[in-house]
C-alpha atoms as an extended CHARMM CRD file, in Angstrom:
* protein
*
       253  EXT
         1         1  MET       CA             32.0820000000      -45.6540000000       -6.7990000000  PROA      1               0.0000000000
         2         2  THR       CA             35.0430000000      -47.8800000000       -7.6650000000  PROA      2               0.0000000000
         3         3  SER       CA             36.7360000000      -47.2560000000      -11.0160000000  PROA      3               0.0000000000
         4         4  THR       CA             36.6050000000      -50.0930000000      -13.5440000000  PROA      4               0.0000000000
         5         5  HSD       CA             39.7390000000      -48.8300000000      -15.2620000000  PROA      5               0.0000000000
         6         6  HSD       CA             42.7790000000      -50.7000000000      -13.9590000000  PROA      6               0.0000000000
         7         7  PRO       CA             46.1780000000      -48.9830000000      -14.1650000000  PROA      7               0.0000000000
         8         8  LEU       CA             48.4950000000      -50.2520000000      -16.8810000000  PROA      8               0.0000000000
         9         9  VAL       CA             52.1950000000      -50.1270000000      -16.1170000000  PROA      9               0.0000000000
        10        10  PHE       CA             54.6350000000      -50.4500000000      -18.9830000000  PROA      10              0.0000000000
        11        11  SER       CA             55.3260000000      -54.1520000000      -18.3970000000  PROA      11              0.0000000000
        12        12  ASP       CA             54.1790000000      -56.5590000000      -15.6660000000  PROA      12              0.0000000000
        13        13  THR       CA             55.3060000000      -60.1130000000      -16.3830000000  PROA      13              0.0000000000
        14        14  THR       CA             53.9950000000      -61.3670000000      -13.0180000000  PROA      14              0.0000000000
        15        15  ASN       CA             50.4090000000      -60.1530000000      -13.0310000000  PROA      15              0.0000000000
        16        16  LYS       CA             50.1880000000      -59.9100000000      -16.8350000000  PROA      16              0.0000000000
        17        17  ASN       CA             48.7070000000      -56.4320000000      -16.4760000000  PROA      17              0.0000000000
        18        18  GLY       CA             50.9800000000      -54.1670000000      -18.4870000000  PROA      18              0.0000000000
        19        19  LEU       CA             50.9460000000      -52.4090000000      -21.8330000000  PROA      19              0.0000000000
        20        20  ILE       CA             53.3920000000      -54.9660000000      -23.2410000000  PROA      20              0.0000000000
        21        21  GLN       CA             51.2510000000      -57.8670000000      -22.0110000000  PROA      21              0.0000000000
        22        22  GLU       CA             48.2080000000      -56.2590000000      -23.6510000000  PROA      22              0.0000000000
        23        23  CYS       CA             50.1750000000      -56.1440000000      -26.9100000000  PROA      23              0.0000000000
        24        24  GLU       CA             51.0200000000      -59.8290000000      -26.5430000000  PROA      24              0.0000000000
        25        25  PHE       CA             47.2940000000      -60.5270000000      -26.1230000000  PROA      25              0.0000000000
        26        26  TRP       CA             46.0060000000      -58.4220000000      -29.0430000000  PROA      26              0.0000000000
        27        27  THR       CA             48.6630000000      -59.6600000000      -31.4880000000  PROA      27              0.0000000000
        28        28  ASN       CA             48.3550000000      -63.2520000000      -30.2540000000  PROA      28              0.0000000000
        29        29  LEU       CA             52.1360000000      -63.4520000000      -30.1520000000  PROA      29              0.0000000000
        30        30  GLY       CA             51.9640000000      -65.2730000000      -26.8430000000  PROA      30              0.0000000000
        31        31  ASP       CA             52.9040000000      -64.7210000000      -23.2150000000  PROA      31              0.0000000000
        32        32  GLY       CA             56.4370000000      -63.3800000000      -22.8060000000  PROA      32              0.0000000000
        33        33  THR       CA             57.0720000000      -63.1630000000      -26.5420000000  PROA      33              0.0000000000
        34        34  ILE       CA             57.5090000000      -59.3870000000      -26.5980000000  PROA      34              0.0000000000
        35        35  SER       CA             58.7790000000      -58.8350000000      -23.0600000000  PROA      35              0.0000000000
        36        36  GLY       CA             61.3840000000      -61.5630000000      -23.5380000000  PROA      36              0.0000000000
        37        37  ASP       CA             62.6950000000      -60.3840000000      -26.9110000000  PROA      37              0.0000000000
        38        38  THR       CA             64.8580000000      -57.2590000000      -26.9950000000  PROA      38              0.0000000000
        39        39  THR       CA             64.0850000000      -56.4440000000      -30.6170000000  PROA      39              0.0000000000
        40        40  LEU       CA             60.3300000000      -56.8670000000      -30.2840000000  PROA      40              0.0000000000
        41        41  LEU       CA             60.3070000000      -54.9860000000      -26.9870000000  PROA      41              0.0000000000
        42        42  THR       CA             62.0890000000      -52.0470000000      -28.6090000000  PROA      42              0.0000000000
        43        43  GLN       CA             59.7160000000      -52.0950000000      -31.5800000000  PROA      43              0.0000000000
        44        44  PHE       CA             56.5770000000      -52.1770000000      -29.4320000000  PROA      44              0.0000000000
        45        45  THR       CA             57.9400000000      -49.4980000000      -27.1080000000  PROA      45              0.0000000000
        46        46  ALA       CA             58.3370000000      -47.2290000000      -30.1330000000  PROA      46              0.0000000000
        47        47  ARG       CA             54.7850000000      -47.9680000000      -31.2700000000  PROA      47              0.0000000000
        48        48  ILE       CA             53.3700000000      -47.3320000000      -27.7730000000  PROA      48              0.0000000000
        49        49  ASN       CA             55.1950000000      -43.9990000000      -27.7160000000  PROA      49              0.0000000000
        50        50  ALA       CA             53.7250000000      -43.2310000000      -31.1370000000  PROA      50              0.0000000000
        51        51  GLY       CA             50.3580000000      -44.0240000000      -29.5910000000  PROA      51              0.0000000000
        52        52  PHE       CA             50.8920000000      -41.2240000000      -27.0770000000  PROA      52              0.0000000000
        53        53  ASP       CA             51.2670000000      -38.8310000000      -30.0200000000  PROA      53              0.0000000000
        54        54  ARG       CA             48.1710000000      -40.2120000000      -31.7100000000  PROA      54              0.0000000000
        55        55  ILE       CA             46.0120000000      -39.7990000000      -28.6410000000  PROA      55              0.0000000000
        56        56  SER       CA             47.2500000000      -36.3130000000      -27.7550000000  PROA      56              0.0000000000
        57        57  PRO       CA             44.5790000000      -34.3730000000      -29.7110000000  PROA      57              0.0000000000
        58        58  ILE       CA             41.9350000000      -36.1120000000      -27.5860000000  PROA      58              0.0000000000
        59        59  LEU       CA             43.9270000000      -36.1710000000      -24.3600000000  PROA      59              0.0000000000
        60        60  TYR       CA             44.7170000000      -32.4690000000      -24.2110000000  PROA      60              0.0000000000
        61        61  LYS       CA             41.0660000000      -31.5560000000      -24.1820000000  PROA      61              0.0000000000
        62        62  TYR       CA             41.4170000000      -32.3590000000      -20.4900000000  PROA      62              0.0000000000
        63        63  LEU       CA             41.7020000000      -28.9280000000      -18.8980000000  PROA      63              0.0000000000
        64        64  GLY       CA             45.0250000000      -28.6240000000      -17.1180000000  PROA      64              0.0000000000
        65        65  PHE       CA             46.2120000000      -32.1970000000      -17.7840000000  PROA      65              0.0000000000
        66        66  ASP       CA             49.8960000000      -32.8670000000      -17.1630000000  PROA      66              0.0000000000
        67        67  ASP       CA             51.6580000000      -36.2470000000      -17.1470000000  PROA      67              0.0000000000
        68        68  PRO       CA             52.0970000000      -37.1500000000      -13.4400000000  PROA      68              0.0000000000
        69        69  ASN       CA             55.3950000000      -38.8390000000      -14.3060000000  PROA      69              0.0000000000
        70        70  HSD       CA             56.9450000000      -35.3740000000      -14.6940000000  PROA      70              0.0000000000
        71        71  ASN       CA             58.5610000000      -34.5050000000      -11.3750000000  PROA      71              0.0000000000
        72        72  ASP       CA             58.1790000000      -30.7280000000      -11.7400000000  PROA      72              0.0000000000
        73        73  GLU       CA             55.2210000000      -28.3970000000      -11.3800000000  PROA      73              0.0000000000
        74        74  PRO       CA             53.5130000000      -27.5700000000      -14.7110000000  PROA      74              0.0000000000
        75        75  ALA       CA             54.0450000000      -23.8450000000      -14.2830000000  PROA      75              0.0000000000
        76        76  GLY       CA             56.6680000000      -21.2730000000      -15.1740000000  PROA      76              0.0000000000
        77        77  THR       CA             57.4430000000      -17.5710000000      -15.0710000000  PROA      77              0.0000000000
        78        78  PHE       CA             58.8900000000      -14.8820000000      -17.3100000000  PROA      78              0.0000000000
        79        79  ASP       CA             59.3620000000      -11.1280000000      -17.0810000000  PROA      79              0.0000000000
        80        80  ILE       CA             56.8390000000       -8.4000000000      -17.7370000000  PROA      80              0.0000000000
        81        81  VAL       CA             58.3980000000       -5.7470000000      -19.9860000000  PROA      81              0.0000000000
        82        82  SER       CA             56.8410000000       -2.2840000000      -19.9880000000  PROA      82              0.0000000000
        83        83  GLY       CA             55.1320000000       -1.5720000000      -23.3160000000  PROA      83              0.0000000000
        84        84  GLN       CA             55.3190000000       -5.2050000000      -24.4680000000  PROA      84              0.0000000000
        85        85  TYR       CA             51.9070000000       -6.8060000000      -24.8400000000  PROA      85              0.0000000000
        86        86  ASP       CA             52.8340000000       -9.9850000000      -26.7590000000  PROA      86              0.0000000000
        87        87  TYR       CA             54.8980000000      -12.8570000000      -25.3450000000  PROA      87              0.0000000000
        88        88  THR       CA             55.9530000000      -15.9460000000      -27.2940000000  PROA      88              0.0000000000
        89        89  ILE       CA             56.4240000000      -19.1390000000      -25.3150000000  PROA      89              0.0000000000
        90        90  ALA       CA             57.9350000000      -22.5180000000      -26.2710000000  PROA      90              0.0000000000
        91        91  GLN       CA             59.3420000000      -25.0360000000      -23.7820000000  PROA      91              0.0000000000
        92        92  ASP       CA             59.7720000000      -25.4990000000      -20.0800000000  PROA      92              0.0000000000
        93        93  ASP       CA             63.1830000000      -25.5750000000      -18.4300000000  PROA      93              0.0000000000
        94        94  ASN       CA             63.4490000000      -29.3160000000      -19.1380000000  PROA      94              0.0000000000
        95        95  THR       CA             63.0430000000      -28.6240000000      -22.8910000000  PROA      95              0.0000000000
        96        96  LEU       CA             59.6400000000      -30.3190000000      -22.8560000000  PROA      96              0.0000000000
        97        97  ASP       CA             57.1570000000      -28.9100000000      -25.3480000000  PROA      97              0.0000000000
        98        98  ILE       CA             54.2400000000      -27.0460000000      -23.7950000000  PROA      98              0.0000000000
        99        99  LEU       CA             51.0910000000      -28.1490000000      -25.5790000000  PROA      99              0.0000000000
       100       100  ASP       CA             48.4770000000      -25.9650000000      -23.9470000000  PROA      100             0.0000000000
       101       101  ILE       CA             48.3280000000      -22.8950000000      -21.7040000000  PROA      101             0.0000000000
       102       102  THR       CA             45.7150000000      -23.4820000000      -19.0180000000  PROA      102             0.0000000000
       103       103  GLY       CA             46.0600000000      -20.2660000000      -17.0070000000  PROA      103             0.0000000000
       104       104  VAL       CA             47.8920000000      -16.9380000000      -16.7870000000  PROA      104             0.0000000000
       105       105  ARG       CA             48.5990000000      -14.8270000000      -13.6840000000  PROA      105             0.0000000000
       106       106  ILE       CA             50.6090000000      -11.6130000000      -13.2560000000  PROA      106             0.0000000000
       107       107  PHE       CA             52.1250000000       -9.2830000000      -10.6870000000  PROA      107             0.0000000000
       108       108  PRO       CA             49.8200000000       -6.2240000000      -10.8290000000  PROA      108             0.0000000000
       109       109  SER       CA             52.7100000000       -3.8120000000      -10.2030000000  PROA      109             0.0000000000
       110       110  ALA       CA             56.4940000000       -3.5830000000      -10.3170000000  PROA      110             0.0000000000
       111       111  THR       CA             56.7010000000       -4.1780000000       -6.5670000000  PROA      111             0.0000000000
       112       112  ALA       CA             53.9340000000       -6.7640000000       -6.1590000000  PROA      112             0.0000000000
       113       113  THR       CA             54.7410000000      -10.1560000000       -4.6700000000  PROA      113             0.0000000000
       114       114  GLN       CA             51.3680000000      -11.8610000000       -5.1330000000  PROA      114             0.0000000000
       115       115  TYR       CA             50.0250000000      -13.0120000000       -8.4980000000  PROA      115             0.0000000000
       116       116  VAL       CA             46.5020000000      -12.2310000000       -9.6610000000  PROA      116             0.0000000000
       117       117  ASP       CA             44.4940000000      -14.1640000000      -12.2570000000  PROA      117             0.0000000000
       118       118  LEU       CA             43.9180000000      -12.8320000000      -15.7730000000  PROA      118             0.0000000000
       119       119  GLU       CA             40.6890000000      -13.4590000000      -17.6400000000  PROA      119             0.0000000000
       120       120  GLU       CA             41.0430000000      -15.2270000000      -20.9910000000  PROA      120             0.0000000000
       121       121  ILE       CA             39.6520000000      -13.6350000000      -24.1470000000  PROA      121             0.0000000000
       122       122  THR       CA             38.8880000000      -16.1160000000      -26.9070000000  PROA      122             0.0000000000
       123       123  GLY       CA             39.7320000000      -15.5470000000      -30.5560000000  PROA      123             0.0000000000
       124       124  ASP       CA             36.0810000000      -15.1060000000      -31.5160000000  PROA      124             0.0000000000
       125       125  ASN       CA             35.6540000000      -12.1490000000      -29.1530000000  PROA      125             0.0000000000
       126       126  ILE       CA             34.7340000000       -8.8960000000      -30.9310000000  PROA      126             0.0000000000
       127       127  ASN       CA             37.7210000000       -7.2010000000      -29.2660000000  PROA      127             0.0000000000
       128       128  ALA       CA             40.2490000000       -9.8760000000      -30.2320000000  PROA      128             0.0000000000
       129       129  MET       CA             41.8390000000       -7.8820000000      -33.0610000000  PROA      129             0.0000000000
       130       130  GLU       CA             42.2980000000       -4.8430000000      -30.8210000000  PROA      130             0.0000000000
       131       131  VAL       CA             43.9950000000       -7.0130000000      -28.1920000000  PROA      131             0.0000000000
       132       132  MET       CA             46.4520000000       -8.3610000000      -30.7830000000  PROA      132             0.0000000000
       133       133  SER       CA             47.1070000000       -4.8960000000      -32.2490000000  PROA      133             0.0000000000
       134       134  PRO       CA             46.3890000000       -2.3680000000      -29.4950000000  PROA      134             0.0000000000
       135       135  ASN       CA             46.5440000000        1.4040000000      -29.5940000000  PROA      135             0.0000000000
       136       136  SER       CA             49.7480000000        2.8030000000      -28.1040000000  PROA      136             0.0000000000
       137       137  ASP       CA             47.8020000000        4.6380000000      -25.3990000000  PROA      137             0.0000000000
       138       138  ASP       CA             46.0390000000        1.4820000000      -24.1860000000  PROA      138             0.0000000000
       139       139  VAL       CA             48.3440000000        0.9240000000      -21.1990000000  PROA      139             0.0000000000
       140       140  GLY       CA             47.9790000000        0.0120000000      -17.5610000000  PROA      140             0.0000000000
       141       141  VAL       CA             47.7550000000       -3.1330000000      -15.4710000000  PROA      141             0.0000000000
       142       142  PRO       CA             46.8120000000       -6.1220000000      -17.6550000000  PROA      142             0.0000000000
       143       143  SER       CA             43.5080000000       -7.7130000000      -16.6990000000  PROA      143             0.0000000000
       144       144  LYS       CA             42.9690000000      -10.0960000000      -19.6220000000  PROA      144             0.0000000000
       145       145  TYR       CA             44.9290000000      -12.1900000000      -22.1140000000  PROA      145             0.0000000000
       146       146  LEU       CA             44.3650000000      -13.8130000000      -25.4870000000  PROA      146             0.0000000000
       147       147  LYS       CA             46.1240000000      -16.8590000000      -26.9830000000  PROA      147             0.0000000000
       148       148  LYS       CA             46.9990000000      -16.9510000000      -30.6770000000  PROA      148             0.0000000000
       149       149  GLY       CA             49.2300000000      -19.7090000000      -31.9700000000  PROA      149             0.0000000000
       150       150  ASN       CA             52.4040000000      -19.5980000000      -29.8770000000  PROA      150             0.0000000000
       151       151  THR       CA             51.7880000000      -16.1290000000      -28.4340000000  PROA      151             0.0000000000
       152       152  ILE       CA             49.8190000000      -14.6690000000      -25.5500000000  PROA      152             0.0000000000
       153       153  PHE       CA             48.6410000000      -11.0390000000      -25.7150000000  PROA      153             0.0000000000
       154       154  LEU       CA             48.0630000000       -8.9610000000      -22.5670000000  PROA      154             0.0000000000
       155       155  THR       CA             45.4800000000       -6.2080000000      -22.4030000000  PROA      155             0.0000000000
       156       156  PRO       CA             45.9150000000       -3.4590000000      -21.5600000000  PROA      156             0.0000000000
       157       157  GLN       CA             49.6100000000       -3.5040000000      -22.3760000000  PROA      157             0.0000000000
       158       158  PRO       CA             51.7240000000       -3.2580000000      -19.2100000000  PROA      158             0.0000000000
       159       159  ASN       CA             53.2190000000        0.0960000000      -18.2270000000  PROA      159             0.0000000000
       160       160  TYR       CA             55.7310000000       -1.3720000000      -15.7740000000  PROA      160             0.0000000000
       161       161  ASN       CA             58.5250000000       -3.9320000000      -15.5760000000  PROA      161             0.0000000000
       162       162  ALA       CA             58.3740000000       -6.9240000000      -13.2550000000  PROA      162             0.0000000000
       163       163  THR       CA             60.8840000000       -9.7470000000      -12.9310000000  PROA      163             0.0000000000
       164       164  ASN       CA             59.0510000000      -13.0820000000      -13.2000000000  PROA      164             0.0000000000
       165       165  GLY       CA             55.9320000000      -10.9610000000      -13.4510000000  PROA      165             0.0000000000
       166       166  ILE       CA             53.9770000000      -13.4400000000      -15.5770000000  PROA      166             0.0000000000
       167       167  LYS       CA             53.1790000000      -16.9350000000      -14.3500000000  PROA      167             0.0000000000
       168       168  ILE       CA             51.6400000000      -19.4850000000      -16.6870000000  PROA      168             0.0000000000
       169       169  TYR       CA             50.1850000000      -22.9250000000      -16.0850000000  PROA      169             0.0000000000
       170       170  PHE       CA             50.3890000000      -25.5000000000      -18.8540000000  PROA      170             0.0000000000
       171       171  SER       CA             50.1330000000      -29.0280000000      -20.1550000000  PROA      171             0.0000000000
       172       172  ARG       CA             53.3220000000      -30.6240000000      -21.4680000000  PROA      172             0.0000000000
       173       173  GLU       CA             54.2660000000      -33.4650000000      -23.7560000000  PROA      173             0.0000000000
       174       174  ILE       CA             54.0140000000      -37.0020000000      -22.4200000000  PROA      174             0.0000000000
       175       175  ALA       CA             56.8960000000      -38.7320000000      -20.6120000000  PROA      175             0.0000000000
       176       176  TYR       CA             57.6570000000      -41.4310000000      -23.1630000000  PROA      176             0.0000000000
       177       177  PHE       CA             58.6780000000      -44.9810000000      -22.2820000000  PROA      177             0.0000000000
       178       178  ASP       CA             62.2070000000      -46.3360000000      -22.6360000000  PROA      178             0.0000000000
       179       179  SER       CA             62.3960000000      -50.0770000000      -23.2870000000  PROA      179             0.0000000000
       180       180  SER       CA             65.6420000000      -50.2730000000      -21.3080000000  PROA      180             0.0000000000
       181       181  GLY       CA             63.9430000000      -49.0130000000      -18.1360000000  PROA      181             0.0000000000
       182       182  TYR       CA             60.7830000000      -47.6470000000      -16.5330000000  PROA      182             0.0000000000
       183       183  ASP       CA             59.2730000000      -51.1350000000      -16.6030000000  PROA      183             0.0000000000
       184       184  THR       CA             57.2320000000      -50.4400000000      -13.4760000000  PROA      184             0.0000000000
       185       185  ARG       CA             55.9980000000      -46.9770000000      -14.4530000000  PROA      185             0.0000000000
       186       186  GLU       CA             52.2940000000      -46.4980000000      -15.1530000000  PROA      186             0.0000000000
       187       187  ALA       CA             51.3140000000      -44.8130000000      -18.4030000000  PROA      187             0.0000000000
       188       188  GLY       CA             51.0680000000      -41.1370000000      -17.4890000000  PROA      188             0.0000000000
       189       189  ILE       CA             47.6280000000      -40.5170000000      -18.9320000000  PROA      189             0.0000000000
       190       190  PRO       CA             44.1280000000      -40.8960000000      -17.4230000000  PROA      190             0.0000000000
       191       191  ARG       CA             43.2300000000      -44.5550000000      -17.0140000000  PROA      191             0.0000000000
       192       192  PRO       CA             40.3300000000      -44.5350000000      -19.5080000000  PROA      192             0.0000000000
       193       193  PHE       CA             42.9160000000      -43.7330000000      -22.2080000000  PROA      193             0.0000000000
       194       194  GLN       CA             45.5600000000      -46.2920000000      -21.2830000000  PROA      194             0.0000000000
       195       195  GLY       CA             43.9810000000      -49.2660000000      -23.0510000000  PROA      195             0.0000000000
       196       196  LEU       CA             44.2400000000      -47.4850000000      -26.3870000000  PROA      196             0.0000000000
       197       197  LEU       CA             48.0470000000      -47.5000000000      -26.3010000000  PROA      197             0.0000000000
       198       198  PRO       CA             48.5120000000      -51.2820000000      -26.7640000000  PROA      198             0.0000000000
       199       199  LEU       CA             45.7200000000      -51.2900000000      -29.3520000000  PROA      199             0.0000000000
       200       200  TYR       CA             47.5630000000      -48.6780000000      -31.4290000000  PROA      200             0.0000000000
       201       201  ALA       CA             50.8600000000      -50.5360000000      -31.0530000000  PROA      201             0.0000000000
       202       202  SER       CA             49.3460000000      -53.9320000000      -31.8990000000  PROA      202             0.0000000000
       203       203  TYR       CA             47.5370000000      -52.5480000000      -34.9380000000  PROA      203             0.0000000000
       204       204  ASP       CA             50.7190000000      -50.9430000000      -36.3010000000  PROA      204             0.0000000000
       205       205  TRP       CA             52.7100000000      -54.1440000000      -35.8240000000  PROA      205             0.0000000000
       206       206  LEU       CA             50.0720000000      -56.3980000000      -37.3670000000  PROA      206             0.0000000000
       207       207  ILE       CA             49.4840000000      -54.3820000000      -40.5360000000  PROA      207             0.0000000000
       208       208  VAL       CA             53.2250000000      -54.4490000000      -41.2490000000  PROA      208             0.0000000000
       209       209  ASN       CA             54.1660000000      -57.9360000000      -40.0600000000  PROA      209             0.0000000000
       210       210  LYS       CA             50.9110000000      -59.9180000000      -40.3070000000  PROA      210             0.0000000000
       211       211  PRO       CA             48.8330000000      -58.1680000000      -42.9840000000  PROA      211             0.0000000000
       212       212  ASP       CA             46.9980000000      -61.4090000000      -43.8020000000  PROA      212             0.0000000000
       213       213  ASN       CA             45.5680000000      -61.6140000000      -40.2910000000  PROA      213             0.0000000000
       214       214  LYS       CA             42.4850000000      -59.6550000000      -41.3200000000  PROA      214             0.0000000000
       215       215  MET       CA             40.3700000000      -60.8710000000      -38.4140000000  PROA      215             0.0000000000
       216       216  ALA       CA             42.7220000000      -59.5480000000      -35.7280000000  PROA      216             0.0000000000
       217       217  ILE       CA             43.3100000000      -56.2950000000      -37.5920000000  PROA      217             0.0000000000
       218       218  THR       CA             39.5790000000      -55.7140000000      -38.0330000000  PROA      218             0.0000000000
       219       219  ARG       CA             38.8360000000      -56.4380000000      -34.3740000000  PROA      219             0.0000000000
       220       220  ILE       CA             41.4990000000      -54.0060000000      -33.2240000000  PROA      220             0.0000000000
       221       221  GLU       CA             40.2490000000      -51.3600000000      -35.6560000000  PROA      221             0.0000000000
       222       222  GLU       CA             36.7610000000      -51.7510000000      -34.2090000000  PROA      222             0.0000000000
       223       223  GLN       CA             38.0590000000      -51.4790000000      -30.6520000000  PROA      223             0.0000000000
       224       224  ILE       CA             40.0770000000      -48.3470000000      -31.4600000000  PROA      224             0.0000000000
       225       225  SER       CA             37.1480000000      -46.6720000000      -33.2090000000  PROA      225             0.0000000000
       226       226  LYS       CA             34.7310000000      -47.5240000000      -30.4010000000  PROA      226             0.0000000000
       227       227  ARG       CA             37.0140000000      -46.3730000000      -27.5840000000  PROA      227             0.0000000000
       228       228  GLU       CA             38.1330000000      -43.1890000000      -29.3210000000  PROA      228             0.0000000000
       229       229  LYS       CA             34.5250000000      -42.2030000000      -29.9560000000  PROA      229             0.0000000000
       230       230  GLN       CA             33.5120000000      -42.9080000000      -26.3680000000  PROA      230             0.0000000000
       231       231  LEU       CA             36.4040000000      -40.9070000000      -24.9880000000  PROA      231             0.0000000000
       232       232  ASP       CA             35.9080000000      -38.0110000000      -27.3730000000  PROA      232             0.0000000000
       233       233  ASN       CA             32.2170000000      -37.8250000000      -26.4680000000  PROA      233             0.0000000000
       234       234  LEU       CA             33.0260000000      -38.0280000000      -22.7780000000  PROA      234             0.0000000000
       235       235  ILE       CA             35.5620000000      -35.2220000000      -22.9010000000  PROA      235             0.0000000000
       236       236  ASN       CA             33.4440000000      -32.9920000000      -25.1350000000  PROA      236             0.0000000000
       237       237  SER       CA             30.6150000000      -33.2960000000      -22.6100000000  PROA      237             0.0000000000
       238       238  ARG       CA             32.8110000000      -32.3110000000      -19.6760000000  PROA      238             0.0000000000
       239       239  TYR       CA             35.4730000000      -29.9270000000      -20.9420000000  PROA      239             0.0000000000
       240       240  PRO       CA             35.5760000000      -26.9860000000      -23.3590000000  PROA      240             0.0000000000
       241       241  LYS       CA             37.6980000000      -27.4710000000      -26.4650000000  PROA      241             0.0000000000
       242       242  ARG       CA             41.0070000000      -25.6850000000      -26.1860000000  PROA      242             0.0000000000
       243       243  SER       CA             43.6500000000      -24.7910000000      -28.7710000000  PROA      243             0.0000000000
       244       244  ILE       CA             46.9540000000      -26.6430000000      -28.7350000000  PROA      244             0.0000000000
       245       245  MET       CA             49.9570000000      -24.3120000000      -28.6910000000  PROA      245             0.0000000000
       246       246  THR       CA             53.6570000000      -24.5250000000      -29.4420000000  PROA      246             0.0000000000
       247       247  MET       CA             55.9340000000      -22.3260000000      -27.4540000000  PROA      247             0.0000000000
       248       248  SER       CA             59.4930000000      -20.6770000000      -26.5550000000  PROA      248             0.0000000000
       249       249  LYS       CA             61.5710000000      -21.3930000000      -23.5280000000  PROA      249             0.0000000000
       250       250  ILE       CA             60.6450000000      -19.9330000000      -20.1450000000  PROA      250             0.0000000000
       251       251  ASN       CA             62.0860000000      -19.9600000000      -16.6540000000  PROA      251             0.0000000000
       252       252  TYR       CA             60.7810000000      -23.1370000000      -15.0590000000  PROA      252             0.0000000000
       253       253  ILE       CA             59.5610000000      -23.1060000000      -11.4680000000  PROA      253             0.0000000000
């Protein structure tokens, strides 16, 4: 089946199929008005980038999503330390914020060279408190992990050291647009979400600069509400809800 969602690059003045051209349409500013004006282009770029932030709580319900505009693998490693069961994580090696951990693997011994998967324990598990505050004699090869805020907890707590012994997979922050470049880059989010970005940007601009244009503002509000609800329902039906995390720097792969 062919997708009905067409890709939206940042700006396409030839085919009129870009985020900036969508903003020109929704604001009724006219063809080329934003793309041809440095000040307006900078303003709308900022509002589109703000739209990425607005959509993130919905977007990161996609299990394992990572902006394809990042040119590195969304995975990283750090050391297993004997007796340490909690590990706080923050950013990848490019100082990009990690917004969600989607998987954890470990070396099952100090000399192992192959990672094995760990099973995730959720916070509502009856053993969650014991995982976060284990007995000192609960040691061995970790088989499970639990996420809490910006920390992952391994259980049982490791009784060996291993360099780069923990490998995590994650979702990172979006690659934002720069109005001075990237004019041919597609918005790095799933296509069903892309049309919301110019709606957010157009709405923000209109309520500040054209507050009397109630008809346009109302129509955009209706479009945003309708599309957000559709997307939220779609994702909730396909993916489990996952907690968003903030984290500390790791060795990037």
